[in-house]
C-alpha positions in Angstrom: -3.5 41.4 -61.5 -3.1 37.8 -59.8 -5.6 36.0 -58.8 -5.6 35.4 -54.7 -4.9 31.9 -53.8 -7.3 30.4 -51.1 -5.7 28.1 -48.5 -7.5 26.2 -46.3 -7.3 26.3 -42.4 -5.8 22.4 -41.3 -6.8 23.2 -37.7 -10.5 23.2 -39.1 -9.6 19.9 -40.1 -8.0 18.8 -37.4 -11.1 19.8 -35.3 -13.8 18.2 -37.7 -11.6 15.0 -37.8 -11.5 14.7 -33.9 -15.6 15.7 -33.9 -16.3 12.5 -36.2 -14.1 10.4 -34.6 -15.8 11.3 -31.5 -19.7 10.9 -32.7 -18.4 7.6 -34.8 -17.0 5.8 -31.0 -19.9 7.1 -29.1 -22.4 5.1 -31.6 -20.0 2.1 -31.7 -20.3 2.2 -27.9 -23.9 2.7 -27.9 -24.6 -0.1 -30.6 -22.4 -2.6 -28.7 -24.0 -1.7 -25.1 -27.6 -2.8 -26.5 -26.6 -6.1 -27.7 -27.6 -8.9 -25.9 -24.2 -10.6 -23.9 -26.3 -11.9 -21.4 -25.9 -15.6 -22.3 -22.7 -16.1 -20.3 -21.0 -19.5 -20.2 -23.6 -21.7 -18.2 -26.4 -20.9 -21.0 -24.1 -21.2 -24.2 -25.6 -22.8 -27.0 -22.1 -25.5 -27.0 -21.1 -25.1 -23.4 -17.9 -27.4 -22.7 -17.5 -28.5 -19.4 -14.1 -30.1 -18.8 -12.8 -32.5 -16.1 -11.7 -29.7 -14.0 -15.4 -28.2 -14.4 -16.7 -31.6 -13.0 -13.9 -31.9 -10.0 -14.9 -28.1 -9.1 -18.7 -28.5 -8.9 -18.2 -31.9 -6.8 -15.9 -30.4 -4.2 -18.0 -27.1 -3.9 -21.3 -29.4 -3.3 -19.3 -31.6 -1.0 -19.5 -30.8 2.5 -16.1 -30.5 4.4 -15.4 -32.2 7.8 -15.3 -30.2 11.0 -12.1 -30.6 12.8 -12.2 -30.8 16.9 -11.3 -27.7 18.5 -7.6 -28.0 19.7 -7.6 -28.1 23.8 -6.1 -25.2 25.3 -2.3 -25.1 26.2 -1.5 -24.7 29.6 -0.7 -21.1 30.8 3.5 -20.6 30.5 5.6 -20.7 33.8 5.6 -17.2 34.7 9.3 -16.3 35.0 10.8 -14.7 37.8 12.1 -11.2 37.9 16.1 -11.1 38.9 16.6 -8.8 41.9 17.7 -5.2 40.5 21.9 -4.8 40.7 23.1 -2.4 43.1 23.6 1.2 42.1 26.7 2.0 40.4 28.1 5.1 42.2 29.4 7.6 39.5 33.0 8.3 38.5 34.1 11.4 40.8 34.5 14.3 38.6 37.9 16.2 39.0 38.3 20.1 38.2 39.7 19.3 34.8 36.7 17.7 34.1 34.7 20.3 35.4 36.8 23.4 33.6 36.6 21.4 30.2 32.5 20.4 30.6 32.1 24.3 31.1 34.3 25.6 28.3 32.0 23.2 26.2 28.9 24.2 27.6 27.6 20.9 29.1 27.5 22.5 32.6 26.9 25.7 34.5 29.3 26.2 36.9 27.1 27.1 39.2 28.2 26.6 43.0 31.7 27.1 44.6 32.4 23.2 44.6 35.0 23.8 41.7 36.7 27.3 41.9 37.2 29.6 38.7 40.8 29.9 37.6 
């Protein structure tokens, strides 16, 4: 009889690679977080100051003059309210307009003002 071949599971290798990668990443982050990076720009061994740095430090140390408050403005003149226009009388409604409005459902034909046909 033929000898049975043994096949490896690729999912297992993928899972093992992801696990090793996560552990390696955690180790690198742990080592990087314990290093001393607190020295910063101001306390570095070779601090480089430029003319812009000096100008910014001088401007920050200098006091800015306080401007006097402007005089308050005079209140604006009160506008006069125009008189209301005379009431406009609505146009007269004839029987044809009332019939058209009733046919369109825009009015209720309550009342004997306009007789029905």
